[in-house]
N, C-alpha and C positions, 0 to 999 in steps of 0.2 A: 213497362213504364210505371214510374211512381205515380201515386195519386195524391192530390192535395185535398185534405179533409178539414173542413171548417167544423171543429169540435168544440162546442161551447155550451155553457149552462145559461139558461134564461128563466125569467119569471113566466108565469102563465100568459101574461100580456105582452111577451116578446122583448123584454129588456134584459141586457147582459150586465148592466151595472147602473148604479145611481148616477146622476149628472156629474157628481164629483169623483166618479170612478170607484167609489166604495161598493161593496157587494154584500152588505149585511142583509139577512133574509134567506140567503142561499144555505142549504144544508151542507155542513162541512164534515160530517161523519156518517158512518153507516156503510151498508153494502154498496150503494151507488158510488160512493167515494172510493172505496176499495177497488171496485171494478174499473173506475176511471184511472186510478194509479196503475193498475195492471195493464190497461190498454195502452199506456204510454210506451210500452215496449215495442209497439208496432211502428213507432216513429223514430227517425234519427235526425230530423231537422224540424225546428220550430220557427214559425214566423209570427211576429208581433208588431202591432203598431206602437208608436211612441207612448200613447196614453195608457195602453195596456201594460207596457213594460214599466212605466213610471209608477203604476199602482204597486207592483212588487218592490220597486226601488225605494218607495216611501217606508217600506217595512224592512229595509236593509238587504233585500235580495238582489244582488247585482247580476246573478245568473240563476233564474228560477228553474231552469231545466238543464242542469249540468251534464246530463247523460245524452244531450242532443247538441247539434250545431245550431246556434241561435242567431237569427237575423232580426234586427229591429229597424223598422222603416220610419225614417224621420227626416224632415227638411230642416229642423231646428237644432237637434242635438249635434254638437260638433265633435264630441269625443265619447267613446264608450267607457263607462266606469268599470268594465270587466274585459280583460283581454280575450275572453272566449265568446264574447257577444259582439257580433259584427253589425255596425251601423250601415244602413243602406239609404242613400238619398236619391238614387236613380230610379228609373222606371221599374216598378214592382213586377209587372208582367214579364219583363225581359228576364229578370232573375228567376222567377218561378218557372218559366219555360225551360231555362237551362237546368235548374234543379230537377225537374221532372224527367229530363233525359239522362241524368246521372244514375248510376247503379246505387241502390240502397233501399231502405225501407220507406214507407210513406212519409208525407210532409204534413205536419200538424199546424194548421192555422188556428192559433190560440185566440186571436182577436186583434183588433177590435172592429167595430162597425164600419169605419172608413176604409180600412184595408180590405175587409170582406167585400164591400161594395165595389171597389176598384177591381179586385180579382174576379169577382163574379161577372162583372160587366164584360170582362175579356174571356169568359167561358173557361176559366182556369180552375174553378172549384169543382172537383169531381163528386164529392160527397158532403152532405151536411149531417152532422151528428148532434142532435139536441138533447140536453138533459133538462127537461122542463120541470122546474121546481114549483111546489104547490103553494104559491102565494102570488098576489097581484102587487106589482111595484108602483103602478100608477103613472110613473114617468121615469125617464132615465135615458140611458144610451141604448138604442135599438139594435137588433141583430144586424141590420143593414142601415148605414147612415144616410142613404139617399135612395132614389128610385132605382130599382134593378129591373131587367127585362123579365117578363112573365116566362117562367120555365117550368116544364113538367118535371115532377120528381117521382121516383119509384121507391116505395117503402121496402127496404131490404131486411130490416130487423127491428124489433121493438121489445121493450121490457117494462113492466110496471113493478116498482119496488114498494115494499111495505111502508116506507117513509112517505110515499105519495109521489116521488119523483118518477117521471115517465121518460124513458130513454127511447129516442127514435133515430133510426139511421136511414137516410134517404140518398139515393143516387141521382145526380142531376142528369137530365136527358136534354143536353144542349143540341 
């Protein structure tokens, strides 16, 4: 069975972006970024919330992960600006349960906090992979947008980069 992995960069104080969706402060070069790009080969499906998708859209990227099947969850977008990006307005959990049963590589939950909260509450996130960046954002969009159930996690891998980024891989013990 495929796994759903919430793979996300965050500040040391747990924010994945500024309130406006921007992400200045995050390191965009170096070995941690190279490893991230290499790790994308482990996925063939990516899930994004509308706000996460629109961050790339503002930069002209209608399909930020062309090597994967992309799903964007939105109640407000009526049409996808890219034929290879599928909009989903229905129950996110239902789609994820179906995708997990299909043959293929793992599923990349790119963001954001609202979608992660919804899927975590339904026990659908199997792993959380954090790239903790060495700065404090102070405020912004948190890893999870709302209260989630207390859940035990098992550290399965870690790495500290010379840049100060700490990469942590946890398996959820639902």
